[in-house]
C-alpha positions as CSV (number, residue, x, y, z in Angstrom):
1,M,6.2,-26.0,-52.8
2,R,4.0,-23.7,-50.7
3,T,3.4,-24.6,-47.1
4,V,-0.3,-24.2,-46.1
5,R,-1.0,-23.1,-42.5
6,T,-3.8,-25.3,-41.1
7,P,-6.2,-24.4,-38.2
8,R,-4.5,-27.1,-36.1
9,T,-1.1,-25.4,-36.6
10,A,-2.5,-22.0,-35.7
11,I,-4.2,-23.3,-32.6
12,A,-1.0,-25.0,-31.5
13,A,1.0,-21.8,-32.0
14,A,-1.6,-19.8,-30.0
15,L,-1.5,-22.3,-27.1
16,L,2.3,-22.2,-27.0
17,A,2.5,-18.4,-27.0
18,G,-0.3,-18.2,-24.4
19,A,1.5,-20.6,-22.1
20,A,4.8,-18.7,-22.5
21,L,2.9,-15.4,-21.8
22,L,1.2,-16.8,-18.7
23,G,4.6,-18.0,-17.5
24,L,5.8,-14.4,-17.6
25,I,2.8,-12.8,-16.1
26,A,1.7,-15.2,-13.4
27,P,4.8,-15.1,-11.2
28,G,5.0,-11.3,-11.1
29,T,1.3,-11.0,-10.3
30,A,1.4,-13.5,-7.5
31,A,4.4,-11.9,-6.0
32,A,2.8,-8.4,-6.1
33,A,-0.5,-9.6,-4.6
34,S,1.1,-11.2,-1.6
35,P,1.4,-9.1,1.6
36,T,4.7,-7.3,2.2
37,P,6.4,-9.1,5.1
38,A,7.5,-7.1,8.1
39,P,11.3,-6.3,7.9
40,A,13.3,-8.6,10.0
41,A,15.5,-7.2,12.7
42,S,19.2,-7.1,11.9
43,D,22.4,-5.6,13.2
44,G,22.3,-2.8,10.6
45,E,18.7,-1.8,11.2
46,P,18.1,1.2,13.5
47,P,16.3,0.3,16.8
48,A,12.7,1.1,17.2
49,P,12.0,4.7,18.4
50,T,11.2,5.2,22.1
51,E,9.9,8.7,21.8
52,A,7.5,10.8,19.7
53,G,7.6,14.2,18.2
54,T,5.4,17.1,19.3
55,S,4.7,18.6,15.8
56,F,4.6,17.6,12.1
57,R,8.1,18.8,11.4
58,A,9.5,17.0,14.5
59,A,7.6,13.7,13.9
60,T,9.6,10.7,14.9
61,A,10.3,8.3,12.0
62,V,9.1,4.7,12.3
63,R,9.3,2.0,9.7
64,P,6.5,-0.5,8.9
65,G,7.0,-3.5,11.1
66,Q,8.6,-1.6,14.0
67,R,6.9,-1.0,17.3
68,A,7.4,2.6,18.4
69,T,6.9,3.5,22.0
70,A,6.8,6.8,23.9
71,R,6.0,8.2,27.4
72,A,4.2,11.5,27.7
73,S,1.6,13.4,29.7
74,T,-2.1,13.5,29.1
75,G,-2.9,16.6,27.0
76,D,0.2,16.3,24.9
77,Y,0.2,15.7,21.1
78,L,2.4,12.9,19.9
79,Y,3.5,12.7,16.2
80,W,5.1,9.9,14.2
81,Q,5.8,9.5,10.5
82,F,6.1,6.5,8.2
83,P,6.6,5.9,4.4
84,A,3.9,4.6,2.2
85,D,4.5,3.9,-1.5
86,A,2.2,3.4,-4.5
87,G,0.2,0.2,-4.0
88,D,0.6,0.0,-0.3
89,R,-2.4,-0.4,2.0
90,A,-1.3,0.7,5.5
91,T,-2.7,-0.1,8.9
92,V,-2.0,2.1,12.0
93,R,-2.6,0.8,15.5
94,A,-2.0,2.8,18.6
95,A,-2.3,1.6,22.2
96,V,-2.6,4.0,25.2
97,T,-1.9,2.8,28.8
98,L,-2.9,5.2,31.6
99,P,-2.1,5.0,35.4
100,E,-4.2,3.1,37.8
101,S,-7.9,4.2,37.8
102,S,-7.6,5.5,41.4
103,A,-5.3,8.3,40.0
104,R,-8.0,9.5,37.5
105,G,-11.2,11.3,38.1
106,A,-13.2,10.6,34.9
107,G,-13.1,8.8,31.6
108,S,-11.3,10.1,28.5
109,T,-11.6,9.9,24.7
110,W,-8.5,9.3,22.6
111,R,-8.0,9.7,18.8
112,I,-5.5,9.0,16.1
113,D,-5.4,11.1,12.9
114,V,-3.4,10.2,9.8
115,Y,-2.2,12.8,7.3
116,D,-0.4,12.5,4.0
117,G,2.6,14.4,2.8
118,L,0.4,17.4,1.9
119,R,-1.0,17.2,5.5
120,R,-4.4,16.3,4.3
121,R,-6.2,14.1,6.8
122,Q,-6.9,10.7,5.3
123,A,-10.1,8.9,6.2
124,C,-10.0,5.4,7.5
125,R,-11.6,2.6,5.4
126,H,-12.6,0.9,8.7
127,G,-11.4,0.7,12.2
128,S,-11.8,2.6,15.5
129,D,-9.7,5.8,15.2
130,S,-11.5,7.3,18.2
131,R,-12.5,5.5,21.4
132,T,-13.5,6.3,24.9
133,L,-11.6,4.9,27.9
134,A,-13.8,4.5,31.0
135,A,-12.6,5.8,34.3
136,D,-12.0,2.3,35.7
137,A,-10.1,1.1,32.6
138,R,-6.4,1.5,31.9
139,T,-5.8,0.6,28.2
140,V,-7.4,1.6,24.9
141,T,-6.4,0.5,21.4
142,L,-7.1,2.6,18.3
143,T,-6.9,1.3,14.7
144,C,-7.0,2.9,11.3
145,H,-7.0,0.9,8.1
146,L,-6.1,3.4,5.3
147,R,-7.0,3.4,1.7
148,T,-4.6,2.1,-1.0
149,V,-1.9,4.6,-1.9
150,R,-2.2,5.6,-5.6
151,G,0.7,6.4,-7.8
152,W,-1.2,9.4,-9.3
153,A,-4.5,11.2,-8.7
154,E,-6.4,14.2,-10.0
155,P,-5.5,17.5,-8.3
156,W,-9.1,17.9,-7.0
157,S,-9.2,14.5,-5.3
158,N,-8.2,13.5,-1.8
159,D,-6.7,10.2,-2.8
160,P,-3.7,9.0,-0.7
161,L,-0.4,9.5,-2.7
162,P,3.1,8.2,-2.2
163,G,5.2,9.9,0.5
164,A,5.5,10.4,4.2
165,Y,2.4,9.8,6.3
166,Y,2.0,11.4,9.7
167,V,0.2,9.9,12.8
168,R,-1.1,12.2,15.5
169,L,-2.2,10.7,18.9
170,T,-4.0,12.8,21.5
171,A,-6.8,12.9,24.0
172,V,-9.7,14.9,22.5
173,R,-11.8,14.7,25.7
174,L,-10.1,14.9,29.1
175,A,-11.2,16.0,32.5
176,A,-9.3,19.1,33.7
177,A,-8.2,17.2,36.9
178,D,-6.6,14.5,34.7
179,V,-4.4,16.8,32.6
180,G,-0.7,16.1,33.1
181,L,-1.0,12.5,34.2
182,P,1.7,10.2,32.7
183,F,0.8,7.6,30.1
184,D,2.5,5.1,27.8
185,A,1.9,5.0,24.1
186,A,2.8,2.3,21.5
187,L,2.5,2.6,17.7
188,D,2.5,-0.3,15.2
189,V,2.4,0.4,11.4
190,S,2.0,-2.3,8.8
191,A,1.8,-2.0,5.0
192,D,0.6,-4.7,2.6
193,A,1.1,-4.4,-1.2
194,V,-2.1,-5.0,-3.1
195,G,-0.3,-5.6,-6.4
196,A,-1.5,-4.8,-10.0
197,A,-5.0,-3.9,-8.8
198,A,-3.8,-0.5,-7.7
199,D,-1.8,0.3,-10.9
200,V,-2.7,3.5,-12.7
201,D,-1.4,5.2,-15.9
202,G,0.5,7.9,-14.1
203,S,2.9,8.7,-11.3
204,L,4.2,11.6,-9.2
205,A,7.6,13.1,-10.2
206,Q,8.6,12.9,-6.5
207,P,7.1,11.4,-3.4
208,L,5.3,13.8,-1.1
209,V,7.9,14.2,1.7
210,Q,8.1,17.5,3.7
211,G,11.4,18.6,5.1
212,S,11.8,17.3,8.6
213,S,14.5,16.2,11.0
214,A,14.1,12.5,10.3
215,T,12.4,11.4,7.1
216,V,12.2,7.7,6.3
217,E,11.6,6.0,3.0
218,P,10.9,2.3,2.0
219,E,13.8,-0.1,2.4
220,D,14.0,-0.7,-1.4
221,G,13.5,3.0,-2.2
222,W,10.5,4.8,-3.8
223,S,9.0,3.1,-6.8
224,S,9.8,4.8,-10.1
225,G,6.2,4.6,-11.2
226,W,6.7,4.0,-14.9
227,W,6.7,0.2,-14.7
228,S,3.7,-2.0,-13.7
229,T,2.1,-5.3,-14.6
230,R,-0.3,-3.4,-16.8
231,W,2.5,-3.3,-19.4
232,L,2.6,-7.1,-19.4
233,W,-1.2,-7.4,-19.7
234,T,-1.2,-4.9,-22.6
235,A,1.6,-6.7,-24.5
236,G,0.0,-10.1,-23.8
237,G,-3.4,-8.9,-25.1
238,A,-1.8,-7.6,-28.3
239,V,0.0,-11.0,-28.9
240,L,-3.2,-13.0,-28.3
241,A,-5.2,-10.7,-30.6
242,A,-2.6,-11.2,-33.3
243,L,-2.7,-15.0,-32.9
244,A,-6.4,-14.9,-33.0
245,G,-6.3,-13.0,-36.2
246,V,-3.9,-15.5,-37.8
247,W,-6.1,-18.4,-36.7
248,G,-9.3,-16.7,-38.0
249,H,-7.5,-16.0,-41.3
250,S,-6.5,-19.6,-41.7
251,L,-10.1,-20.8,-41.0
252,T,-11.5,-18.5,-43.7
253,R,-8.9,-19.7,-46.3
254,G,-9.6,-23.4,-45.5
255,G,-7.3,-26.2,-44.6
256,G,-5.8,-26.7,-48.1
257,R,-6.5,-27.2,-51.8
258,P,-9.9,-28.7,-52.6
259,A,-9.9,-32.2,-54.0
260,G,-9.8,-32.4,-57.8
261,V,-8.3,-28.9,-58.3
262,P,-4.9,-29.1,-60.0
263,G,-2.1,-27.1,-58.5
264,R,-0.1,-24.5,-60.4
265,P,2.6,-25.8,-62.7
């Protein structure tokens, strides 16, 4: 005896498959969309750096979540580096504390610049990456919210790519009489993962990391780039399309044999 698939049976199968598919997709998507927590301090984690480099190649390595500090003289260039992987949206904050205002003759302007592994300057989405400190003030804070790091980009574009990122802090306008005064600097870097919204159909063979004395990488290593939640959505769409086809076919055939029509012997 032949079993006839009815529309109700097809709908039930589609609902069950859709529920199972959402059970696979939803947890991964929610986890990817949540911000990456700052790494907790542990006995095995290296202490936060207390000095900064003076060039790209000598940039001091700092991990997201650490607070790096340094003491230098006005007129110096300070360099740090941190890792940013595909899907990360990094924020850089730098604070400068100068001596008492009585020791300074005029105001000054401070700036932070962020460069990727190819040493291309990356524009800030928003924030104050350049600010002027009045002569009677002591502290100024600079902030740069970077664009989302992409796993792959066209050669002609300036999109941020996975690898090491370099932060340079310096005074871009300083009175000659104030050159050489001591100051304290602090740097905070955070990185939030934006999840599947940043996935692309491509990846770099290797992260953009220049040779230096202290290169850092993410705690869980660089992402391989071949896997993303786009695979789940693609497979899920194919399954749902197949179920919809089965359902449509069952509707066009009807729910069974019309009344009064004898079956086959």
